[in-house]
N, C-alpha and C positions, 0 to 999 in steps of 0.2 A: 801252815796248811800242809796236810799230809797228802801224799800221792802214792799211787801204786808203782811197782817197778816198771810197768808198761808206760808210765807217764800220764795216766788218766787219774784225775782226782778221785778220792774215796767217796765223797758225798755228792748228792745230786746238786745241791745249792752251789757247791764249789765248781762242779762241772759247768753249770749254767753261767757262772760268773767268769771263769777262766777260759772256757772253750765253748762259747755259745754256738758256733757252727756245728760242732760235734753233738752238742745237746739237741739242737734243732733237727739234725739229721737222724739222731737216735729216736726222737719223738715221732718224726714222720714215718720211719720204718716200723716202729711198734704200733702206733695208732692206725697207720695205713694197713699194716698186716692184719690187725684185728678186724678192721672194716671189711677187707676182702674175704677173710675167713668167715665172717658173719654172713656175707652174701652167699658164699658157697654153702654154708650151713642151711640157710633158707632154701636154696635150690636143691641140694643133694640129700639133705636129711628130712626137711619138712615138705619138700615137693613143690615149692612155689616156683613155677617156671618163669624166668625173666623174659621181658619183652626186648625188642631191639634197642631201645634207649637204655634199658638196664645194662645190657651188655656193653653199650658204648661208654657208659659211665665207669666201667671197670678199667678201661684203658689207662686212665690217669694213674690208677694204683699200680698197674703193671709197669708203668714208666717210673713212678716216683719211688716205689719201695726199693728196687735194685739200685737206682741212682743215689738214694739216700745211704744205702749200704756202701756204695763206692765212695761217697763223700766221707763216711766214717773211716774207711780204709785209707783214703787219701790223706785225711787229717792225721791218722796214726803214723803213716809212713812218709810224711813230708812232701806231699804233692804241692804244686804251686797254688798259692792262695787265690789267685785270680781264677783258676780253673774251678776250685771248690766254690768260690763265690758265684760263679756263673752257673754251676750245677744247682745250687740252692735257689738261685733266681729262676732257673728253668722249672724246678719243682713247684715253686710258688705260682708261676704262671700257669702251669699245667693243672694245678689244683684249683686255681681261680677259674679256669675254663670249666672244670668239672663242677664247680659250684654253680656256674651258669646252667650247665646241663641238668643238674639236679633241680634247680628252681624252674627251669623250662618244663621238665618232666612233671614236676608237682603241679604246675599250672595246667598242664594237660589233664591230669587226674582230677583236679578241681573244676575242670571245664571253664577255666578262665580264657583259654585260647585253644584253637584246634591243633592237633598233632600232625605229624607227617603222614601222608597217605599210605606209605609202605611200612608202617610200624607193626611188624609181625615178628613172632619169635621163631624158634626152630621147630621142625616137625617132630623131633624126638624119635622114638622107635616106631617105624612104620610097618613092622612085621615082614612076612614073607613077600617075595616079589609078585606072587600070583594075586594077592589081594591088595596090591598097591593102589589101584584106582578107587576101590571101595574105601580104603583107609583114608585116602586124600579127601574124599567127600565128607568124612566125619571129623577130621582134625580141625580144631579151631585154635590157632596160635594165640598166645597172650596178646592182649591189646595194651598199648601204651596209655590208653585213657582209663583203664581200670586198675585201681590200686589193689594189689593182691593182699596186702596186710597193712594195718594201721595200729599204732600205739600212741595214745594221747592225741589222737586226731592227725598224727603225722605219718605219712607213708614212708616206705623204704627210700623212695626218691628224695623225700624231704630230709630224712636223716642223712642221706648221702650229701645233700647240699650243705647241711650243718657241719658234718665231718670234714668235707672238702674245704669249706671256708676256714675252719679251724686249722687244718693242715697248711693251707695257703698262708695264713697269718703266721704260723710257726716258722715256715720256710722263709717267708719274707723277713721276719724278725732275725732269723739266723744269718741271712744274707746281709741285712742292714748292719747287724752287730759286727760281722766280719769285715764289711767295708769300712765301718767307722774305725775299728781298731787298726785295720790295714792302712787307712788314709792318715791316721794320726801317728803311725809308726814311721812314716816317711819324712 
C-alpha cells in the first residue's frame, strides 16, 4: 500500500479503509461546501431569495464544514482520537437536525402542515430613507410555504433534506468506524 510523504494514502479506497474518519471528514467538507455554494448560487446569481427556514437550514453547514476541516487537520497532526470522534458525532447530530428541518420545510411547501407564523425573509434593498414607508408597503418577503424552485418535483428544502441525511450518515459512519477501531485497539 502506497502512501504519500504526508501520511495520507494515495487512493480513495485506501483512504476509506485505513483512515475512515479522515475520509468522512473530507466528504462532509466537500459535499457540504458544494451544497452551501449551490444555495448561494441560487440566491446571489439566480435571484431566488431564501425564506427564514432556508436561512436556518444553512447553519448546520456553517457548523459542519469548518468542524470537518478541523477534524482533517486534527487527524493529520495527531489530535486525540476521542476529540475527533466527538467532533464527527457532533457533525452527524447537526446534519440529522438539518435533515429534520429540510423535511419540515418541505412539508410546509407541500401543505402537509402549517409553518411558523413569523416565516418571512429579509427586506433586501429598501432604497433611500425618504421612501422607506412606501417601500415597506410593497415588499413581500419570501414565504416558507412557497417553493421557489423545484426539480423532479423536489424543492430546494427537499434537496437539503436529502443532502443533510447523506452527510449525517457519512459523519455517523466515520464516527462509528473510528470508535470501532479505537475500541479494538485497547
